[in-house]
N, C-alpha and C positions, 0 to 999 in steps of 0.2 A: 872654873879650872879648865885648862885646855884638855880636850878629849871628852869632856862631860857633855852629854846631849841635853839641851834644854828645849822644851816644847811649850809654847804659849798659845792658847786658843782664845781668840777675842771676837766678840760680836758687838758691833756698834750700837745696836738697838736694844740689847738686852744686858743683863748683868754680865760683867766681865769675869772670866775665869782664867786663872793662871795654872797651867798644868805642868808640873815639873816631872819629867820622865824619871822612872825608878822609884819615886816617892809616892806618886799617884795622889797627891794632895790637891784639892780644889779650894782656892781662896776666893770667896765672893767679894767683889768690890761694889761701891755705891753706884746706883744708877746715874748715868751722866748723859747730858745732851750731846748731840753729835759734835757740835763746834768745840765745846769745852774738852771733849774727849780727844779730838784731833790734836789739840795743843799739848795734852799730856802724853799722847801716844808717840808724838814726834821724838820725844826723848829716848824712847826704846831703840830707835834706829840710828842714833847719833854715833854709836860706836859698834864695832864688830865684836861679837862674842863667839868664839870658836864652837862649832857644832850646834849652835842655837837655831831653832826653827820657830818662827812666829807665824801663826795662822789666824786670819780673821776674815770676816765678811763685811762688806760695805755696800751701800747703794751703788748701783751701776752708774759709773761716771760718764759713760759715752752716749752720745745721741745717735751715732751711726751704728745701729745694732744689726749689722749683717752677720755678726759672729757671736759677740757676747750678748745674749738675748735675755738672760734671766734678770729679774728686778734687782737682785743683789749678786755680787760677784765674790768669788773666793780668792783670797790672796794669801800666798805662802812666801815668807821671806826666809831664805836659807843661807846661813853663814857657814863659810868653809871651815872644816876642822883644822886647817893649817893656819897657824898663827905665826906670821913672819913680818918682816919690815918692808916687804916689797910693796910697790904702789898698789893701791886698792883698785880692783877692777870689778865693776858692777854690770850685770846684764839682766835682762828681763825676757821672759818667755810667755807667750800666750798658749795655754794648754790646748792641744788639738781637740777639735770638736768631737764629741762622742767618746772621748777618752778621759773625761773629767773624773769618773769614778774608777778608772783603771788603777790598780794598786800602785803603779809607777808614779801616779800623780796625787794620790790621796792618803798615802801611808808614810810613816816616819822613815822606814827603811827604803821605800821607793824614792822619797825626797833626797836622801843622802846618796843613793846610788845614782840618781839623776845628776846631782851636783858633781859627782866624781867624773861624769862624762865631759866636763868642761874644766880641765886642769888650768890653774892660774886664776880662776875667778875667786874673788873675795866674798861676793854675795850674789845669789841668784834669786830673782823675784818671779814668782809664778802667779798668773792671773787666769781665771777661767770661770765658766758658768757655775753657779752655786746650785748643785743638784743634791737631792736627799742623800744622806750617808748610807752606806751598805746597799747601794742600788746598782751594783755591777751588772750591766746588761748581759743577757744571755747571748745576744747577737750584736756584732759590730760590723758595720759596712763603712769603708772609708768614704767620707763625703768628697764632693768635687773640690778642687783647689780653690782657695779664696782668691778673688780678683786682686791683682797687684795694687790697683788704685784704692780699692776698698781696704786693703791691708794697711796701706800707708796712712789713710785717714784714721783708721783705728789706732795705729801706733801714735799718731800725733795727739789724739784725744786722751791717750793714756799717759802722756808725758808728765803732766803735773802730778799725778798720783805717784809715778815711779820716782820722780825727783824728790818728793817728800820722804821716800823710803831709802834715800842714799845716806851713807854715813856723813857726818859733819865734815870730815877731812876732804871729801870730794867736792864740797861747795865753796872752798876757799878761793878759787879762781873763777867764780861765777857759776851759773847754772849749767850742769853737764848735759850732754846729749846722750840719752839712754841707748845703750847697745842692745839690739834684739837678737836673740838666738832662737833657732827653731828645732823642734824635735821631729826627726824623720826615721821611719823604719820601713820594712818591706811588707808590712801587714796590710792586706786588702780586705780580708773577710775573716771573721772569727766567730765561732759558736761554742759556747761552753756547754759541754755535754754531761758533765758530772762535777759535783762539789763534794769535798770530803773534809773532815776535821780529824786529824790524828792526835793522839795524846802526847806525842813527842814533837812532830813537825808542825803541828797546828793546822791552819786552814790551807787547802790547796785545791786546784781545779785541773780537770782534763779538758782540753779544748782542741777543736779541729780548726785549722787555719788554712787560708789561701794566701800564698806569698807572691809578691810582684816579681816578674821575670820577663825577659825579652823573648823567651822561647815560646813556641807554638803549643807545645804539649801542656795539658793541665795536670796530668798524673804526677809529674815530678815537682809540682808546685804545692801539692797538698801534703800537709803534715798533721800529725796528732802530737800534742805537746802536754807535758806535765809541768805545772808552774806552782811554786810555793809563795804564799803571801809574805813570808818573812824575808824572801829574796826575790821580789817580783820581776826584776829585770833579767834574772837568770832563768834560762830554759833548762830545767833539770833533765828532762828526757824528751826525745823527739824521734818519731818513726815516720816512714813513708805511708801514705794512704792512697788507695786506688778506689774510685767509685765503681760500684757494681749495681746493675739493674737486672733483676730476675736471675741473679747468679752469674751474670756475664760481666767481665771487666770492661768498663767504658774507656776508650782511648781518645775519642773525639772531644774537641773543645765543647764544654757545656757551661750553662749558667749554674754556678754552685748554689746560689740562693734558691733557685727553682728545684734543683736536685734534692736539696735538704727536705723539701716539702713532699716529695714523692714517697708513697707508701711502700713501693716495691724496691726502693733504693737503699743500699747499704754501703758501708766502706769496708774494704779489705786491708788489713794491717800487714805490711810487708816488713818482716824482721830479717830478711836475707841481705839487706843493705844497711850499712852504717851511715847515717846522715848527720849525727851530732858531731860537731867539729873535733872534740877531744877523743872520741872513741877509736877512730882509725889509727891515730898515733899510739894509743895504748895497745891495740892488738899487734901493731908492727913490732912491738918489743919482743914478741915471740920468736922473731928471726934470730935472736941471740942464742936461743936453745933449740932451734929447729932441728939440727942434726941429732941431738940427744932425744928429742921427742919422736922423731921418725924411727930411730933405733928401737925405742920402747914399743912404738905402735907395731913395728914389724915382729916384735916378740909376743904380740897378742895383748899388750896392756892398753887400756884406755887412758888418754891424757886427762888430767884433772885440773880444774881451776877453782880458786876461791875468790869470790867477788864481795868485797866489804862495802855494802851499800847497794841496794837493788834498784831503787827508783822505778822507772817504767819497765826495767828488765830487758832493754834492747841488747845490751852487751851479753847478758846471759843467754838469751835466745840465739844470738849470732854465733857465739862460741859453740853452742850445742848443736844447732842445725847445720851450720856451714863448715865447722872444723872438727866436729865429732867429739868435743870435750864433754866430760861429765862435770857439771858445774854446780858448786854449792854457793848459794847466795846468803848473806847475812844482812838483815834489815832490822833496824831498831824499832820501826813503827809498823805494826801489822796492818794498819789501814792503808799504807802505801802498797803493800803486797796485794791487797784487795783491788786497788785501782789498777795495778799492773796486770793482774790476771783477767780482770773484767774488760779492760780497754786497750791493752798493749800487746795482747797475744802471748803473754808469758804463761807457760805450762809448768805446773809444779809436778815433778815426778818423784815424790817422796814415797818410797815403798817400804820404809822402815816400820818397826812395830815397837810400841811401848809395852813392856811386861813388868808387872809389879806384884809383889806379895804384900798383902795388907792384913792387919789384925784390927778390925773395926772395934771401936769402943762400944757402939750400940747400933741399932737399926737406923737411927737418924743419920749417923755418920756414914753408914753404908749407902743409904739412899742419896745423900748429898754428894758423895764421891762419884757415884755412877753418873749423876746429873752433870757434874763438872766435867767428867771425861767426855760425855756426849756433846757438851757445848763446844769442845775443842776438836774432838776427833770424829771422823765420819762413821767408823764402826767400833763398837765396844763389845768385848767378849769376856765371858767368865768360864773357868774350868774347874771341875770338881776336884778338890784336893783330898777329899775323904778325911777331913779334919774339921772339928767344930770351931776352931779359932782362926785358921788361915784361909784367906781368899786370894786367888790369883786372877788378876785382870789383865787383859790384852787390849790394846787400842791401836788403830791404824788411821792415818790421814787419808790415804787413797783406798779405793774399793779393793776388797780382798777376793781373790779368785783361787779356788781349790782346783788344781789341775791333776787329773788322775794319771797323766803321762809319767812314765818312769824316768827319774833323773837320779844322778848320783847322790845328791844331798837328801832327797826324799827317801831313798833306800837306806842311807846311813841313819836317818832319824828313826825309821821303822825298826832298825836293828837294835837301837839303844833305848827307845821310848816305848813303853807298852801301848798298844793300839787303843786300849780303853780310855786313855787320857785324850786322845785325839777325838774319839767319838763323844766324850763328855763335854767338849767345847761347845758353848751355846752363845748365840748373839743376844745381847741385852737390848 
């Protein structure tokens, strides 16, 4: 059916497995020799099947191994989700070296997003070194460009394999010449500094990257990024990074790889500048109500903003520190908040308090409730109710500070609440 994604995983030297996405059924086939299997496998590629992805490994067919070096190579055949009567256009791509296990090139979502970068293609064929699964390297350094002559030799040696993966309709007028496309981005260096798995967003990473630029300064090329496996080509959050040595920001050009190895070297996260493309246009929307906001600010009110989705928190930090907004962020996955506070400079300023009256069934319930509160909140208190049935608990996310300075609210509380209750408050 159009729009249904089909994924097939094939290994020429082992049992063949057909994996249909969403059903997750594995169907073992009989062990076949390479030559016989090639004859049957050709039929898989005779027609285009919208959104189908076929992945297999095969013995490395090239002799000129300046690029494809592994004994076996990984091939992915991606059929476009668009099913129309337009002439079929087929292209091939050699997966960039050291990017073979990048989510863009080894996951279903990465494959489909990659195919979408080339509108009009009916089928995209990927070939790359066959590296172990789940071996996403912590550090990536862009290798030198492949020599043009070497590249041409490699493409010529791959022609027979790619022709065999063309639809039957493309072979009616003789053997086609495979069109090669290349994947290019501005990534020079990347180091994954943290990995997380959230119950809602799944697996994601925090990575420090160096981007290619013609400018002399290194500072504005450094970024910290948040990237999700389920949408690998999308940079969810991005902030500026500045290198610091012994607490001082380094502005001179330096070797990032060597800098990463220095014990006294750290990065400073700059949240005062919006670098992600869509954030500045979002903030510019405030111009529509700037007059009203200014009037309220002049009256002593603090402007407020609600951000649905926090990510790395760069928008929240900017609105708070640069524009003086009181910002409330809503994030469905708590693990994402952990990454934002640990790696993107997001400060949580929650000074609220949870107050509850509880009638415990027994001591076991009482003990478990206290433990649950301690698991979530930083401080948990109990107050004496002078009642054998009721227990009042209070819990705060941020540290609690009792200030003896006189303020209006403090005096009002003293006037209506007996001081004995305040004194009976104990931290658990």
